[in-house]
PASEBA-1860 file (N, C-alpha, C; in nm, 3 decimals):
! residues 216
1> XXXXXXXX> 0.084/-0.125/0.005/0.003/0.006/-0.012/0.083/0.129/-0.003 ~ 0.038/0.230/-0.051/0.116/0.359/-0.047/0.088/0.449/0.062 ~ 0.191/0.521/0.113/0.157/0.609/0.230/0.033/0.671/0.248 ~ -0.024/0.737/0.137/-0.165/0.804/0.164/-0.274/0.711/0.177 ~ -0.255/0.577/0.149/-0.369/0.480/0.206/-0.382/0.468/0.349 ~ -0.501/0.425/0.392/-0.503/0.397/0.512/-0.423/0.266/0.554 ~ -0.382/0.195/0.471/-0.279/0.074/0.504/-0.396/-0.040/0.500 ~ -0.319/-0.155/0.481/-0.405/-0.308/0.486/-0.442/-0.327/0.639
9> XXXXXXXX> -0.556/-0.329/0.669/-0.601/-0.368/0.810/-0.539/-0.492/0.821 ~ -0.528/-0.542/0.962/-0.472/-0.655/1.018/-0.546/-0.789/0.946 ~ -0.679/-0.767/0.973/-0.761/-0.898/0.907/-0.742/-0.939/0.772 ~ -0.707/-0.818/0.681/-0.667/-0.840/0.530/-0.522/-0.890/0.527 ~ -0.448/-0.827/0.599/-0.286/-0.856/0.600/-0.261/-1.009/0.627 ~ -0.335/-1.036/0.735/-0.328/-1.187/0.781/-0.366/-1.296/0.672 ~ -0.429/-1.247/0.563/-0.468/-1.359/0.479/-0.414/-1.338/0.346 ~ -0.338/-1.226/0.306/-0.290/-1.216/0.185/-0.144/-1.300/0.168
17> XXXXXXXX> -0.130/-1.354/0.065/-0.016/-1.472/0.038/0.104/-1.399/-0.035 ~ 0.213/-1.434/-0.050/0.304/-1.409/-0.108/0.263/-1.423/-0.270 ~ 0.326/-1.318/-0.353/0.268/-1.340/-0.493/0.418/-1.316/-0.569 ~ 0.508/-1.402/-0.549/0.637/-1.392/-0.620/0.750/-1.305/-0.581 ~ 0.704/-1.247/-0.461/0.832/-1.148/-0.408/0.933/-1.225/-0.331 ~ 0.900/-1.309/-0.252/0.993/-1.374/-0.185/1.107/-1.459/-0.294 ~ 1.051/-1.520/-0.392/1.149/-1.580/-0.463/1.239/-1.457/-0.555 ~ 1.179/-1.352/-0.584/1.258/-1.233/-0.654/1.357/-1.198/-0.559
25> XXXXXXXX> 1.315/-1.173/-0.431/1.422/-1.113/-0.337/1.527/-1.220/-0.316 ~ 1.499/-1.337/-0.285/1.605/-1.434/-0.260/1.669/-1.458/-0.388 ~ 1.643/-1.452/-0.495/1.717/-1.436/-0.631/1.845/-1.324/-0.641 ~ 1.776/-1.214/-0.606/1.871/-1.079/-0.609/1.962/-1.071/-0.513 ~ 1.927/-1.123/-0.383/2.030/-1.082/-0.268/2.113/-1.210/-0.269 ~ 2.239/-1.182/-0.226/2.327/-1.276/-0.191/2.284/-1.395/-0.067 ~ 2.321/-1.506/-0.063/2.264/-1.597/0.032/2.294/-1.561/0.178 ~ 2.410/-1.493/0.194/2.478/-1.447/0.302/2.417/-1.322/0.359
33> XXXXXXXX> 2.339/-1.261/0.288/2.299/-1.113/0.325/2.166/-1.129/0.433 ~ 2.194/-1.050/0.542/2.086/-1.049/0.624/2.006/-0.937/0.585 ~ 1.857/-0.966/0.592/1.767/-0.882/0.524/1.697/-0.798/0.605 ~ 1.683/-0.666/0.608/1.591/-0.580/0.673/1.483/-0.559/0.592 ~ 1.337/-0.571/0.649/1.229/-0.559/0.586/1.146/-0.440/0.635 ~ 1.135/-0.344/0.586/1.071/-0.227/0.615/0.923/-0.209/0.590 ~ 0.830/-0.227/0.672/0.715/-0.217/0.673/0.658/-0.351/0.639 ~ 0.686/-0.451/0.731/0.668/-0.612/0.717/0.511/-0.640/0.742
41> XXXXXXXX> 0.428/-0.559/0.807/0.313/-0.595/0.819/0.291/-0.735/0.903 ~ 0.217/-0.819/0.879/0.187/-0.945/0.961/0.269/-1.051/0.907 ~ 0.377/-1.026/0.845/0.459/-1.126/0.772/0.446/-1.200/0.665 ~ 0.364/-1.135/0.568/0.344/-1.194/0.442/0.469/-1.247/0.368 ~ 0.564/-1.144/0.369/0.687/-1.176/0.299/0.786/-1.234/0.388 ~ 0.779/-1.196/0.512/0.873/-1.226/0.618/0.873/-1.380/0.622 ~ 0.781/-1.432/0.662/0.771/-1.570/0.658/0.812/-1.669/0.549 ~ 0.762/-1.601/0.435/0.824/-1.692/0.325/0.964/-1.679/0.292
49> XXXXXXXX> 1.044/-1.561/0.334/1.160/-1.549/0.322/1.260/-1.640/0.443 ~ 1.200/-1.650/0.550/1.240/-1.736/0.642/1.236/-1.875/0.616 ~ 1.124/-1.923/0.550/1.116/-2.064/0.495/1.211/-2.077/0.392 ~ 1.268/-1.985/0.329/1.377/-1.989/0.223/1.529/-2.000/0.291 ~ 1.522/-1.991/0.431/1.631/-1.991/0.492/1.711/-1.852/0.510 ~ 1.640/-1.742/0.487/1.717/-1.611/0.506/1.702/-1.569/0.649 ~ 1.781/-1.472/0.695/1.771/-1.418/0.831/1.704/-1.276/0.785 ~ 1.605/-1.242/0.874/1.503/-1.127/0.837/1.508/-1.054/0.990
57> XXXXXXXX> 1.510/-0.931/0.984/1.456/-0.826/1.083/1.352/-0.753/1.039 ~ 1.240/-0.752/1.087/1.118/-0.717/1.045/1.071/-0.586/1.117 ~ 1.054/-0.477/1.052/1.020/-0.329/1.101/0.865/-0.313/1.072 ~ 0.780/-0.263/1.157/0.653/-0.203/1.132/0.639/-0.114/1.253 ~ 0.526/-0.011/1.216/0.487/0.093/1.300/0.378/0.035/1.379 ~ 0.301/-0.078/1.355/0.184/-0.124/1.404/0.224/-0.257/1.506 ~ 0.200/-0.227/1.632/0.232/-0.356/1.723/0.142/-0.455/1.707 ~ 0.023/-0.446/1.669/-0.072/-0.559/1.643/-0.012/-0.636/1.509
65> XXXXXXXX> 0.037/-0.579/1.399/0.111/-0.646/1.294/0.216/-0.721/1.348 ~ 0.296/-0.672/1.409/0.429/-0.728/1.468/0.395/-0.877/1.556 ~ 0.291/-0.863/1.602/0.241/-0.973/1.689/0.243/-1.107/1.610 ~ 0.210/-1.092/1.502/0.203/-1.216/1.398/0.334/-1.281/1.346 ~ 0.438/-1.166/1.378/0.562/-1.228/1.317/0.632/-1.339/1.402 ~ 0.634/-1.455/1.340/0.708/-1.551/1.419/0.858/-1.596/1.344 ~ 0.968/-1.586/1.444/1.087/-1.662/1.351/1.204/-1.530/1.336 ~ 1.150/-1.419/1.331/1.237/-1.316/1.280/1.239/-1.210/1.401
73> XXXXXXXX> 1.339/-1.139/1.416/1.364/-1.014/1.513/1.252/-0.934/1.462 ~ 1.210/-0.840/1.560/1.092/-0.757/1.516/1.139/-0.606/1.585 ~ 1.116/-0.513/1.525/1.138/-0.374/1.555/1.015/-0.305/1.556 ~ 0.954/-0.222/1.672/0.840/-0.133/1.655/0.906/-0.011/1.604 ~ 0.886/0.053/1.498/0.922/0.173/1.447/0.866/0.220/1.335 ~ 0.849/0.364/1.309/0.827/0.418/1.193/0.945/0.424/1.099 ~ 0.929/0.392/0.978/1.063/0.370/0.899/1.148/0.501/0.889 ~ 1.076/0.593/0.884/1.169/0.733/0.883/1.245/0.756/0.979
81> XXXXXXXX> 1.204/0.708/1.111/1.280/0.736/1.229/1.370/0.613/1.277 ~ 1.352/0.515/1.206/1.445/0.399/1.227/1.606/0.418/1.245 ~ 1.681/0.399/1.322/1.816/0.388/1.339/1.870/0.278/1.418 ~ 1.890/0.173/1.357/1.934/0.027/1.448/2.081/0.053/1.480 ~ 2.151/0.142/1.421/2.307/0.155/1.432/2.372/0.023/1.394 ~ 2.333/-0.053/1.310/2.388/-0.139/1.204/2.347/-0.147/1.075 ~ 2.411/-0.235/1.006/2.364/-0.236/0.850/2.334/-0.395/0.821 ~ 2.279/-0.380/0.690/2.242/-0.523/0.628/2.272/-0.506/0.492
89> XXXXXXXX> 2.287/-0.657/0.455/2.327/-0.677/0.309/2.213/-0.671/0.219 ~ 2.109/-0.668/0.260/1.980/-0.637/0.185/1.865/-0.553/0.261 ~ 1.824/-0.466/0.206/1.715/-0.374/0.270/1.586/-0.371/0.157 ~ 1.467/-0.406/0.226/1.346/-0.408/0.146/1.248/-0.310/0.177 ~ 1.223/-0.214/0.068/1.117/-0.123/0.084/1.009/-0.149/-0.032 ~ 0.921/-0.228/0.015/0.805/-0.291/-0.084/0.678/-0.217/-0.064 ~ 0.572/-0.276/-0.112/0.433/-0.240/-0.101/0.409/-0.109/-0.163 ~ 0.505/-0.056/-0.242/0.469/0.084/-0.298/0.499/0.189/-0.204
97> XXXXXXXX> 0.552/0.172/-0.090/0.579/0.279/-0.006/0.646/0.404/-0.059 ~ 0.739/0.365/-0.167/0.817/0.473/-0.212/0.723/0.564/-0.294 ~ 0.606/0.544/-0.329/0.517/0.627/-0.417/0.440/0.727/-0.303 ~ 0.503/0.773/-0.230/0.475/0.879/-0.120/0.456/0.998/-0.217 ~ 0.336/1.080/-0.208/0.313/1.188/-0.298/0.392/1.318/-0.233 ~ 0.457/1.299/-0.098/0.556/1.409/-0.047/0.700/1.377/-0.081 ~ 0.745/1.473/-0.160/0.880/1.434/-0.191/0.996/1.409/-0.064 ~ 0.973/1.496/0.040/1.036/1.487/0.163/1.010/1.356/0.237
105> XXXXXXXX> 0.895/1.322/0.224/0.849/1.188/0.294/0.925/1.071/0.213 ~ 0.922/1.078/0.086/0.983/0.974/-0.007/1.117/0.970/0.021 ~ 1.179/1.077/0.042/1.341/1.073/0.056/1.375/1.046/0.187 ~ 1.279/1.058/0.286/1.294/0.989/0.424/1.300/0.852/0.420 ~ 1.227/0.786/0.371/1.198/0.651/0.361/1.339/0.586/0.282 ~ 1.381/0.650/0.185/1.512/0.598/0.114/1.623/0.632/0.205 ~ 1.628/0.738/0.276/1.743/0.765/0.369/1.740/0.649/0.474 ~ 1.638/0.633/0.520/1.631/0.512/0.622/1.703/0.382/0.555
113> XXXXXXXX> 1.670/0.348/0.436/1.734/0.246/0.353/1.873/0.262/0.342 ~ 1.918/0.381/0.317/2.067/0.422/0.298/2.125/0.400/0.442 ~ 2.071/0.453/0.528/2.132/0.435/0.692/2.159/0.291/0.721 ~ 2.082/0.201/0.663/2.081/0.051/0.711/2.139/-0.045/0.596 ~ 2.184/0.001/0.512/2.239/-0.085/0.392/2.395/-0.088/0.406 ~ 2.453/-0.212/0.412/2.598/-0.209/0.408/2.667/-0.160/0.289 ~ 2.788/-0.129/0.311/2.851/-0.060/0.204/2.860/-0.140/0.050 ~ 2.854/-0.279/0.087/2.837/-0.382/-0.039/2.705/-0.440/-0.055
121> XXXXXXXX> 2.613/-0.358/0.009/2.474/-0.435/0.019/2.396/-0.366/-0.087 ~ 2.271/-0.411/-0.106/2.167/-0.371/-0.181/2.031/-0.331/-0.127 ~ 1.970/-0.249/-0.189/1.825/-0.208/-0.158/1.751/-0.249/-0.253 ~ 1.626/-0.307/-0.217/1.531/-0.340/-0.329/1.394/-0.272/-0.303 ~ 1.360/-0.188/-0.399/1.250/-0.108/-0.413/1.140/-0.148/-0.483 ~ 1.013/-0.140/-0.439/0.906/-0.175/-0.532/0.824/-0.041/-0.532 ~ 0.772/-0.007/-0.670/0.696/0.120/-0.696/0.581/0.058/-0.777 ~ 0.492/0.166/-0.815/0.379/0.140/-0.888/0.439/0.123/-1.030
129> XXXXXXXX> 0.355/0.053/-1.126/0.399/0.069/-1.264/0.375/0.213/-1.313 ~ 0.476/0.295/-1.392/0.460/0.393/-1.426/0.346/0.438/-1.524 ~ 0.277/0.324/-1.558/0.159/0.345/-1.655/0.035/0.338/-1.579 ~ 0.044/0.305/-1.441/-0.080/0.291/-1.361/-0.173/0.409/-1.354 ~ -0.291/0.384/-1.388/-0.416/0.495/-1.394/-0.428/0.550/-1.520 ~ -0.355/0.521/-1.626/-0.367/0.578/-1.755/-0.486/0.528/-1.816 ~ -0.521/0.409/-1.790/-0.656/0.345/-1.843/-0.737/0.344/-1.717 ~ -0.839/0.418/-1.743/-0.934/0.425/-1.613/-1.053/0.318/-1.591
137> XXXXXXXX> -1.040/0.212/-1.704/-1.123/0.117/-1.705/-1.103/0.030/-1.584 ~ -1.230/0.006/-1.504/-1.220/-0.082/-1.381/-1.159/-0.221/-1.414 ~ -1.099/-0.273/-1.337/-1.028/-0.413/-1.363/-1.050/-0.507/-1.254 ~ -1.035/-0.640/-1.262/-1.049/-0.735/-1.173/-0.937/-0.839/-1.195 ~ -0.862/-0.878/-1.072/-0.763/-0.985/-1.089/-0.725/-1.029/-0.967 ~ -0.688/-1.175/-0.992/-0.662/-1.236/-0.855/-0.503/-1.183/-0.804 ~ -0.501/-1.147/-0.689/-0.373/-1.106/-0.629/-0.359/-1.165/-0.482 ~ -0.251/-1.230/-0.461/-0.224/-1.262/-0.329/-0.326/-1.328/-0.250
145> XXXXXXXX> -0.397/-1.418/-0.328/-0.495/-1.520/-0.272/-0.624/-1.449/-0.258 ~ -0.659/-1.324/-0.297/-0.777/-1.268/-0.295/-0.798/-1.210/-0.453 ~ -0.942/-1.167/-0.453/-0.983/-1.115/-0.575/-0.963/-0.941/-0.553 ~ -0.885/-0.902/-0.642/-0.853/-0.746/-0.615/-0.932/-0.685/-0.748 ~ -1.017/-0.575/-0.712/-1.074/-0.504/-0.801/-1.037/-0.349/-0.772 ~ -1.035/-0.272/-0.900/-0.978/-0.121/-0.893/-1.092/-0.063/-0.975 ~ -1.164/0.038/-0.916/-1.246/0.126/-0.989/-1.242/0.279/-0.934 ~ -1.335/0.328/-0.994/-1.304/0.492/-0.962/-1.179/0.549/-1.003
153> XXXXXXXX> -1.125/0.490/-1.100/-0.967/0.522/-1.130/-0.947/0.673/-1.190 ~ -0.852/0.754/-1.142/-0.859/0.885/-1.215/-0.699/0.902/-1.198 ~ -0.629/0.953/-1.315/-0.500/0.998/-1.301/-0.511/1.151/-1.345 ~ -0.440/1.243/-1.236/-0.428/1.360/-1.272/-0.278/1.397/-1.266 ~ -0.215/1.403/-1.380/-0.071/1.422/-1.383/0.000/1.309/-1.338 ~ 0.060/1.303/-1.231/0.149/1.204/-1.179/0.086/1.161/-1.045 ~ -0.062/1.220/-1.016/-0.124/1.153/-0.901/-0.223/1.056/-0.935 ~ -0.249/0.959/-0.872/-0.330/0.840/-0.893/-0.456/0.831/-0.791
161> XXXXXXXX> -0.566/0.834/-0.815/-0.669/0.836/-0.735/-0.749/0.705/-0.782 ~ -0.783/0.614/-0.701/-0.873/0.478/-0.718/-0.905/0.437/-0.584 ~ -1.024/0.335/-0.585/-1.083/0.262/-0.497/-1.049/0.106/-0.526 ~ -0.993/0.053/-0.413/-0.964/-0.094/-0.426/-1.053/-0.185/-0.331 ~ -1.096/-0.278/-0.398/-1.178/-0.387/-0.316/-1.091/-0.516/-0.314 ~ -1.079/-0.566/-0.210/-1.014/-0.688/-0.156/-1.134/-0.789/-0.135 ~ -1.151/-0.876/-0.206/-1.257/-0.987/-0.183/-1.200/-1.114/-0.150 ~ -1.227/-1.166/-0.040/-1.184/-1.289/-0.006/-1.295/-1.399/0.037
169> XXXXXXXX> -1.411/-1.361/-0.032/-1.525/-1.432/0.007/-1.561/-1.457/0.136 ~ -1.584/-1.574/0.201/-1.632/-1.602/0.321/-1.529/-1.531/0.440 ~ -1.415/-1.503/0.388/-1.300/-1.464/0.494/-1.306/-1.336/0.523 ~ -1.374/-1.246/0.417/-1.398/-1.103/0.450/-1.387/-1.010/0.316 ~ -1.447/-0.896/0.323/-1.413/-0.813/0.217/-1.385/-0.669/0.257 ~ -1.282/-0.601/0.200/-1.217/-0.472/0.240/-1.221/-0.359/0.110 ~ -1.252/-0.273/0.148/-1.246/-0.146/0.042/-1.183/-0.037/0.098 ~ -1.076/0.009/0.018/-0.987/0.113/0.049/-0.986/0.224/-0.060
177> XXXXXXXX> -0.987/0.330/-0.030/-0.963/0.465/-0.118/-0.815/0.512/-0.106 ~ -0.766/0.530/-0.236/-0.612/0.577/-0.227/-0.630/0.710/-0.301 ~ -0.599/0.816/-0.240/-0.616/0.935/-0.289/-0.484/1.005/-0.287 ~ -0.443/1.032/-0.421/-0.303/1.102/-0.464/-0.188/1.029/-0.452 ~ -0.175/0.916/-0.481/-0.052/0.833/-0.490/0.033/0.883/-0.590 ~ 0.157/0.898/-0.570/0.250/0.964/-0.683/0.302/0.852/-0.774 ~ 0.265/0.860/-0.885/0.320/0.758/-0.987/0.466/0.816/-1.040 ~ 0.576/0.754/-1.009/0.710/0.816/-1.010/0.746/0.782/-1.156
185> XXXXXXXX> 0.778/0.884/-1.218/0.864/0.852/-1.333/1.002/0.816/-1.327 ~ 1.053/0.765/-1.421/1.215/0.732/-1.392/1.294/0.824/-1.343 ~ 1.282/0.951/-1.393/1.354/1.041/-1.341/1.326/1.107/-1.221 ~ 1.211/1.098/-1.163/1.182/1.110/-1.029/1.238/0.997/-0.932 ~ 1.223/0.896/-0.986/1.274/0.773/-0.914/1.422/0.784/-0.865 ~ 1.490/0.813/-1.006/1.642/0.835/-0.978/1.685/0.948/-0.890 ~ 1.605/1.058/-0.906/1.641/1.194/-0.826/1.629/1.150/-0.678 ~ 1.518/1.084/-0.648/1.492/1.053/-0.499/1.588/0.961/-0.456
193> XXXXXXXX> 1.657/0.858/-0.518/1.750/0.765/-0.479/1.879/0.876/-0.465 ~ 1.903/0.959/-0.550/2.046/1.028/-0.543/2.017/1.128/-0.427 ~ 1.910/1.171/-0.405/1.901/1.276/-0.265/1.912/1.192/-0.128 ~ 1.917/1.060/-0.149/1.909/0.960/-0.048/2.039/0.900/-0.020 ~ 2.133/0.930/-0.117/2.272/0.879/-0.114/2.262/0.738/-0.168 ~ 2.177/0.702/-0.271/2.162/0.586/-0.350/2.186/0.608/-0.481 ~ 2.208/0.506/-0.550/2.218/0.505/-0.703/2.156/0.380/-0.754 ~ 2.091/0.381/-0.866/2.031/0.262/-0.950/2.150/0.165/-1.006
201> XXXXXXXX> 2.139/0.049/-0.955/2.217/-0.055/-0.987/2.157/-0.114/-1.130 ~ 2.024/-0.150/-1.111/1.962/-0.211/-1.223/1.801/-0.197/-1.202 ~ 1.722/-0.226/-1.300/1.584/-0.253/-1.306/1.573/-0.390/-1.316 ~ 1.482/-0.460/-1.229/1.461/-0.596/-1.227/1.378/-0.657/-1.320 ~ 1.283/-0.595/-1.335/1.166/-0.645/-1.439/1.157/-0.541/-1.559 ~ 1.069/-0.604/-1.652/1.063/-0.551/-1.773/0.967/-0.393/-1.746 ~ 0.863/-0.427/-1.661/0.773/-0.296/-1.632/0.847/-0.200/-1.559 ~ 0.958/-0.215/-1.515/1.033/-0.132/-1.406/0.958/-0.096/-1.285
209> XXXXXXXX> 0.899/-0.199/-1.212/0.816/-0.196/-1.107/0.929/-0.223/-0.975 ~ 1.044/-0.295/-1.018/1.124/-0.313/-0.900/1.257/-0.272/-0.933 ~ 1.343/-0.245/-0.847/1.465/-0.185/-0.869/1.581/-0.235/-0.767 ~ 1.681/-0.237/-0.807/1.803/-0.255/-0.692/1.886/-0.117/-0.689 ~ 1.908/-0.068/-0.569/1.988/0.053/-0.551/2.111/0.009/-0.470 ~ 2.223/0.071/-0.475/2.349/0.068/-0.403/2.371/0.186/-0.347 ~ 2.461/0.190/-0.245/2.508/0.310/-0.184/2.602/0.369/-0.275 ~ 2.587/0.513/-0.268/2.690/0.589/-0.368/2.829/0.615/-0.282
END
């Protein structure tokens, strides 16, 4: 979820499944790299990484979310305020958190990544597809084990507005409004990395939704 969203409620976070992210992370980061996961929620990715044999420190600002984490070190903190005094071979900033509409807020998130990545480490960042919202047609797809429906979609310049419904059948249904998520251009993404003391190493996927950054 993006910072201007209300965020996934615990009930929804509990039932969402990994959707290929753990395998991508496992492939990109050296096996010996300890991982710092920023914004871990209830452990959708954390537990899958642990099952792959990775060492994970999981950070979230919601103590109720952290209660669901089993097998990893947990830290209760806002990402922007985090300062553990140690570094990690891999730092994760996922769930499109980098699409913060406020530039200062976006850079603050990335600076926390920079503070905690080792000199030879890597930061993995997930952002919204740069084409998100250009087609306002409502859509439906299966995502993370639930039906995901997007509607009331509007793109104003680089800002995206839409309503998202997560339908888990008998397990529940959640509707969230996303108002003014910033869809970052490549240039904006590179500028935010530079302002944080990071630089792009490579884009991971063809849609440029995922990138690897390293310290300058």
